[in-house]
C-alpha positions in Angstrom: -0.1 -0.1 -0.1 2.0 3.2 -1.0 1.3 6.5 1.1 -1.2 8.3 -1.5 -4.0 4.9 -1.1 -3.3 5.0 3.3 -3.6 8.9 3.1 -7.1 8.2 0.9 -8.0 5.4 3.7 -7.3 7.6 6.6 -9.3 10.7 5.1 -11.9 8.7 4.3 -12.3 6.7 7.3 -12.1 10.4 9.2 -14.5 11.5 6.8 -17.5 8.8 8.1 -16.3 8.7 11.4 -17.2 12.9 11.7 -20.5 12.5 9.8 -21.4 9.5 12.6 -20.8 11.5 15.6 -22.7 14.4 13.7 -25.6 12.6 13.5 -24.7 11.6 17.5 -24.6 15.3 18.5 -28.2 16.3 16.5 -29.6 13.5 18.2 -28.6 14.4 21.4 -29.6 18.5 20.7 -32.5 17.4 20.1 -33.0 15.5 23.2 -31.6 18.3 25.2 -34.6 20.8 23.2 -37.3 18.0 24.0 -35.8 18.1 27.2 -36.5 22.0 27.7 -39.5 22.3 26.6 -40.7 19.7 28.8 -39.3 21.2 31.9 -40.8 24.4 30.5 -44.2 22.9 30.2 -43.9 21.2 33.7 -43.0 25.0 35.2 -46.1 26.3 33.8 -48.6 24.0 35.1 -51.1 25.0 38.2 -50.3 23.5 41.3 -53.3 21.2 41.3 -51.8 19.8 38.0 -48.9 19.3 39.7 -49.7 17.8 42.4 -52.1 15.4 40.4 -48.3 14.3 38.3 -46.8 13.9 41.5 -49.9 11.5 43.1 -49.5 9.7 39.4 -45.5 9.0 39.7 -46.1 7.5 43.5 -48.9 5.6 42.6 -46.9 4.4 40.0 -43.7 3.7 42.1 -45.6 2.0 44.8 -47.2 -0.9 42.3 -43.4 -1.4 40.8 -42.4 -2.3 44.6 -45.3 -4.4 45.2 -44.5 -6.0 42.1 -40.8 -6.4 43.2 -42.3 -7.4 46.4 -44.5 -9.6 44.9 -41.6 -11.6 42.8 -39.2 -11.6 45.8 -41.6 -14.0 48.0 -42.7 -16.1 45.4 -38.9 -16.5 45.0 -38.1 -17.0 48.7 -41.4 -19.6 48.4 -39.7 -21.4 45.8 -36.4 -22.1 47.3 -38.0 -23.2 50.8 -40.2 -26.1 48.4 -36.8 -27.1 47.6 
């Protein structure tokens, strides 16, 4: 492989890497914009809406904890039967 081919391949690889990194940067920027918009919309919520949202979040956490507890109890009973 000659020096010309080496540099041609090297610059081609750098170009491909740059394009891929640009796509990652665009996706990260879009995600940051969306998160900022959500934060802004949540900040504008009325206190009653905020309270309802927090209650729904707590209920989801309680349900998840109950599922984990049930799974743990099932594992305990399965090991005791052995």
